[in-house]
C-alpha positions as CSV (number, residue, x, y, z in Angstrom):
1,X,161.5,105.5,112.7
2,X,164.1,107.1,113.8
3,X,163.4,110.2,116.6
4,X,159.5,108.2,116.7
5,X,158.8,106.8,120.2
6,X,161.0,106.1,123.5
7,X,164.3,105.5,121.2
8,X,163.9,102.5,123.4
9,X,165.4,98.5,122.0
10,X,165.8,95.0,123.2
11,X,168.9,94.7,124.8
12,X,169.0,90.9,124.0
13,X,171.8,88.5,123.7
14,X,172.3,84.9,122.1
15,X,170.1,83.2,125.2
16,X,167.5,85.0,124.7
17,X,164.0,84.2,123.3
18,X,162.1,87.0,121.7
19,X,158.8,87.2,120.8
20,X,157.1,90.5,119.1
21,X,153.9,90.7,118.2
22,X,152.6,93.1,115.7
23,X,149.0,94.4,115.6
24,X,148.1,97.4,113.4
25,X,147.9,98.1,109.4
26,X,149.9,96.0,106.1
27,X,149.8,95.9,102.4
28,X,151.5,94.0,99.9
29,X,155.3,93.8,101.6
30,X,154.5,96.5,104.0
31,X,153.7,97.0,107.7
32,X,152.3,100.5,109.0
33,X,153.1,101.8,112.3
34,X,151.4,105.3,114.1
35,X,153.8,106.7,112.0
36,X,156.0,105.7,108.6
37,X,155.9,102.3,107.5
38,X,158.4,99.0,107.2
39,X,158.7,97.1,103.9
40,X,159.2,93.6,103.3
41,X,163.3,94.4,102.8
42,X,164.3,96.4,106.0
43,X,162.2,94.1,107.9
44,X,164.4,90.6,107.0
45,X,167.3,92.5,106.4
46,X,167.1,93.4,110.1
47,X,165.8,89.8,111.2
48,X,169.1,88.4,109.8
49,X,171.2,91.1,111.3
50,X,170.0,90.6,114.6
51,X,170.7,86.8,113.6
52,X,174.5,87.5,113.0
53,X,175.0,89.9,115.2
54,X,174.0,87.3,117.7
55,X,171.4,89.0,119.5
56,X,168.6,86.3,120.1
57,X,168.3,82.7,120.8
58,X,165.2,82.1,119.0
59,X,162.9,84.4,117.8
60,X,158.4,84.0,117.7
61,X,156.9,86.6,115.4
62,X,153.0,86.8,115.2
63,X,152.1,89.5,112.9
64,X,148.2,90.5,112.6
65,X,147.7,92.7,109.3
66,X,145.9,92.8,106.0
67,X,148.4,90.6,103.4
68,X,150.9,89.8,106.2
69,X,152.2,86.9,104.4
70,X,153.9,89.0,102.7
71,X,156.0,89.7,104.5
72,X,157.7,86.9,105.2
73,X,156.6,85.1,102.0
74,X,160.0,83.3,100.1
75,X,162.0,85.5,102.6
76,X,162.5,84.6,105.5
77,X,165.6,82.0,106.2
78,X,164.9,78.1,107.9
79,X,167.5,78.3,109.3
80,X,168.1,81.1,111.5
81,X,165.7,80.5,115.1
82,X,162.9,81.8,114.2
83,X,159.8,80.9,113.4
84,X,156.7,83.3,112.4
85,X,153.2,82.9,111.8
86,X,150.5,85.5,109.9
87,X,147.1,86.8,110.2
88,X,146.9,86.7,106.4
89,X,148.7,85.0,103.8
90,X,150.0,87.3,100.8
91,X,146.7,88.1,99.2
92,X,144.0,88.5,101.6
93,X,142.6,90.5,104.8
94,X,142.9,89.8,108.1
95,X,139.5,89.8,109.9
96,X,137.9,91.8,113.1
97,X,135.8,90.4,115.3
98,X,133.8,90.6,118.2
99,X,131.5,93.8,117.7
100,X,130.0,95.8,120.8
101,X,127.1,97.3,120.5
102,X,128.3,99.9,123.8
103,X,131.7,100.7,122.5
104,X,130.8,100.8,118.7
105,X,133.7,99.0,117.9
106,X,135.2,95.8,117.6
107,X,137.2,94.6,120.3
108,X,140.0,92.3,118.2
109,X,140.8,91.1,115.1
110,X,140.1,87.2,114.8
111,X,143.9,85.7,114.7
112,X,144.6,87.3,117.3
113,X,141.8,86.8,119.5
114,X,142.2,82.9,118.8
115,X,145.4,83.2,120.0
116,X,145.2,84.9,122.9
117,X,142.3,82.6,124.0
118,X,144.0,79.7,123.8
119,X,146.9,81.0,125.6
120,X,144.7,82.0,128.1
121,X,142.7,78.8,129.2
122,X,146.0,75.9,128.6
123,X,149.1,75.7,130.6
124,X,151.9,77.6,128.4
125,X,154.2,75.0,129.2
126,X,152.4,72.3,128.2
127,X,151.3,73.4,124.6
128,X,153.8,73.7,121.8
129,X,154.7,76.7,119.9
130,X,152.6,74.7,116.6
131,X,149.9,73.1,118.6
132,X,148.9,76.6,119.0
133,X,149.3,77.7,115.5
134,X,147.2,74.5,114.6
135,X,145.1,75.0,116.3
136,X,144.5,79.3,115.0
137,X,144.5,78.3,111.7
138,X,141.8,76.0,112.4
139,X,139.6,78.6,114.5
140,X,140.7,81.3,112.2
141,X,138.5,80.6,109.3
142,X,137.4,84.4,108.0
143,X,141.9,84.5,106.0
144,X,144.2,81.4,105.7
145,X,147.0,82.2,108.6
146,X,150.5,80.8,107.7
147,X,153.5,80.4,108.9
148,X,157.2,80.9,107.9
149,X,161.0,80.5,109.1
150,X,162.4,78.0,110.9
151,X,159.9,75.0,112.3
152,X,162.0,74.1,115.5
153,X,160.7,76.8,117.0
154,X,157.4,75.5,116.8
155,X,158.1,72.9,119.0
156,X,159.3,74.9,121.9
157,X,157.2,75.1,124.4
158,X,154.7,79.0,125.0
159,X,156.2,79.4,128.1
160,X,159.5,79.5,127.1
161,X,158.0,82.9,124.5
162,X,154.8,84.2,126.5
163,X,155.7,83.6,130.4
164,X,154.0,81.0,132.5
165,X,151.5,83.3,133.9
166,X,151.9,86.4,131.8
167,X,148.1,86.4,130.4
168,X,147.2,85.2,134.5
169,X,148.7,88.4,135.8
170,X,148.3,91.0,133.8
171,X,145.2,90.0,130.8
172,X,146.5,90.0,127.7
173,X,144.0,93.1,125.5
174,X,141.2,95.2,126.6
175,X,139.8,92.0,124.6
176,X,140.7,89.3,126.9
177,X,139.3,91.6,130.5
178,X,136.0,91.9,128.6
179,X,135.7,88.3,128.3
180,X,137.2,86.2,131.0
181,X,134.8,87.0,133.4
182,X,132.3,85.4,130.6
183,X,135.1,82.6,129.5
184,X,133.8,80.4,132.4
185,X,130.9,80.6,131.5
186,X,131.5,79.2,127.8
187,X,129.3,82.3,126.7
188,X,130.0,85.6,125.4
189,X,129.7,88.6,126.7
190,X,126.4,90.6,126.4
191,X,125.6,92.5,123.3
192,X,128.6,91.9,121.4
193,X,128.8,90.6,118.5
194,X,131.2,87.8,116.4
195,X,130.7,88.6,113.2
196,X,133.9,88.6,111.3
197,X,134.6,91.2,108.9
198,X,137.2,92.1,106.5
199,X,140.0,95.0,108.7
200,X,139.7,96.7,105.3
201,X,135.8,97.1,105.8
202,X,135.8,97.9,109.2
203,X,135.3,102.0,109.1
204,X,132.5,101.1,107.0
205,X,130.5,98.7,109.0
206,X,131.2,100.7,111.9
207,X,129.7,103.7,110.1
208,X,126.7,101.2,108.4
209,X,125.7,100.4,111.6
210,X,125.5,103.9,113.3
211,X,123.4,105.2,110.4
212,X,120.9,102.0,111.4
213,X,119.7,103.4,114.3
214,X,118.0,107.1,113.9
215,X,118.1,110.5,115.4
216,X,121.5,112.9,115.0
217,X,124.2,110.0,115.2
218,X,122.9,108.4,112.5
219,X,122.7,111.7,110.0
220,X,126.1,112.3,111.4
221,X,126.8,108.7,110.5
222,X,125.6,109.3,106.8
223,X,127.6,112.3,106.0
224,X,130.6,110.7,107.0
225,X,130.1,108.2,105.3
226,X,129.6,109.5,101.8
227,X,132.6,112.1,102.4
228,X,134.8,108.5,102.8
229,X,133.5,106.9,100.3
230,X,134.6,109.8,98.0
231,X,138.0,109.7,99.8
232,X,138.3,106.3,98.7
233,X,137.1,106.8,95.5
234,X,140.0,110.2,94.8
235,X,142.9,107.1,96.0
236,X,141.4,104.4,93.0
237,X,141.1,107.4,90.5
238,X,144.7,108.5,91.4
239,X,145.9,105.2,91.4
240,X,144.4,104.1,88.1
241,X,146.1,108.0,86.7
242,X,149.1,107.2,88.5
243,X,150.4,103.8,87.1
244,X,148.9,105.0,83.7
245,X,150.9,108.1,83.2
246,X,153.6,105.5,84.3
247,X,152.7,102.4,82.0
248,X,152.2,105.0,79.1
249,X,156.0,106.6,79.8
250,X,157.6,103.4,80.0
251,X,155.4,101.1,77.5
252,X,153.9,99.2,79.9
253,X,150.8,96.9,80.0
254,X,148.4,99.4,82.0
255,X,146.3,96.7,82.7
256,X,148.3,94.4,83.7
257,X,150.3,96.8,86.5
258,X,146.7,97.6,87.8
259,X,145.8,94.0,88.3
260,X,148.1,91.7,88.9
261,X,148.6,90.6,92.2
262,X,150.8,87.2,92.2
263,X,154.4,88.5,92.0
264,X,156.8,88.8,94.8
265,X,159.2,91.5,95.7
266,X,161.9,90.6,93.9
267,X,164.0,94.2,94.0
268,X,163.8,95.7,97.8
269,X,166.2,97.7,97.6
270,X,163.2,98.9,94.5
271,X,160.4,98.2,96.6
272,X,161.4,99.9,99.4
273,X,162.0,103.3,97.7
274,X,159.1,103.4,96.2
275,X,156.9,103.1,99.0
276,X,158.4,105.1,101.2
277,X,158.4,108.1,97.9
278,X,154.4,106.9,98.1
279,X,153.9,107.4,101.6
280,X,155.9,110.6,101.5
281,X,154.3,112.0,98.3
282,X,151.6,110.9,97.7
283,X,150.0,109.9,99.9
284,X,150.7,108.4,103.3
285,X,150.5,104.6,104.4
286,X,150.2,105.1,107.8
287,X,147.3,108.0,108.1
288,X,145.8,106.7,104.6
289,X,145.3,102.8,105.1
290,X,143.0,102.8,102.4
291,X,146.3,103.6,99.9
292,X,147.5,100.2,101.4
293,X,145.0,98.2,98.9
294,X,146.9,99.6,96.5
295,X,150.1,98.6,98.0
296,X,150.9,95.0,95.3
297,X,151.5,97.7,92.5
298,X,154.2,98.9,93.4
299,X,155.9,95.8,92.9
300,X,154.6,94.8,89.9
301,X,156.6,98.4,89.1
302,X,159.7,97.9,90.3
303,X,159.2,93.7,89.0
304,X,159.4,96.0,85.7
305,X,163.6,96.0,85.4
306,X,163.4,99.8,85.0
307,X,165.8,102.1,87.1
308,X,163.8,103.0,90.5
309,X,165.8,106.3,90.1
310,X,163.5,106.8,86.3
311,X,159.8,105.3,88.6
312,X,160.5,108.0,91.0
313,X,160.9,111.0,88.7
314,X,157.7,109.6,87.0
315,X,155.5,109.2,90.6
316,X,156.6,112.1,91.7
317,X,154.8,114.0,88.1
318,X,151.9,111.8,89.1
319,X,151.8,112.9,92.6
320,X,152.8,116.8,92.9
321,X,149.3,117.2,92.5
322,X,147.9,114.5,94.8
323,X,145.1,116.5,97.3
324,X,147.4,116.2,100.4
325,X,144.1,113.9,102.7
326,X,144.6,112.1,105.8
327,X,142.2,109.7,107.8
328,X,141.0,107.7,104.2
329,X,140.5,104.8,106.3
């Protein structure tokens, strides 16, 4: 993330409690930013280095992203005072909810909405982190909310991380601002629907809702949907072709490379190099969120044990003919 953003970082020390709430697109072993991405290896290396340098006392991490559990599964140590919860496990999508007819978009994601609502209504100095996790896990029935790391942190009170009055003073999000007057009446705001949809299907669902209306907007939405489906098909076909060419060269099982989704990242260095190379030369993950659907393929390639530089050469050959689309969501 060099040269991007303000350059500001947390200047923390061994007595500080840090709360990180990350919300963006994700894939197997990847979290995306508006520009660039971070891999499982990069994230966990940073966290362990912060522990070594005593950059925090305790840390709480919430991650809202598809397959977000893959960032910590079997990797985050249980003794470095970091506790993380994720919107989904390592293999599934997170879900959006609260569709607004007025704004024609989803106001939040189920996991995030649930923890924010809980923090809004509870006394943060009386509820523990672990209690919030259990509540959010129960209420988020669209995906498997998961926990990782040092469970001792979960015994601390939420006020240690979220502040005692932070939500009362500032509100938690646009979602909270819209819902706040209606929560007191224990009902949803008008024209807002609870129906949840996979985060990866949100662009399609929004267009389909527009198509259901009559007039110019409906016709434009039909064209946009057709274009989006063609772009998604192009990504599908490209991945199949790339994996086929690499599999043929290294005598791998093409189908297994393309469909196997159970393995964890074993070689962080290989995985990080493949992710960034693919994102720079094939499809930018941050600009083409749909490509994250196939992030697991890079894990499969790394787990073959083939030297990463040899895989990179074959990948570069495949990517030479790629149309550099953007906004394939």
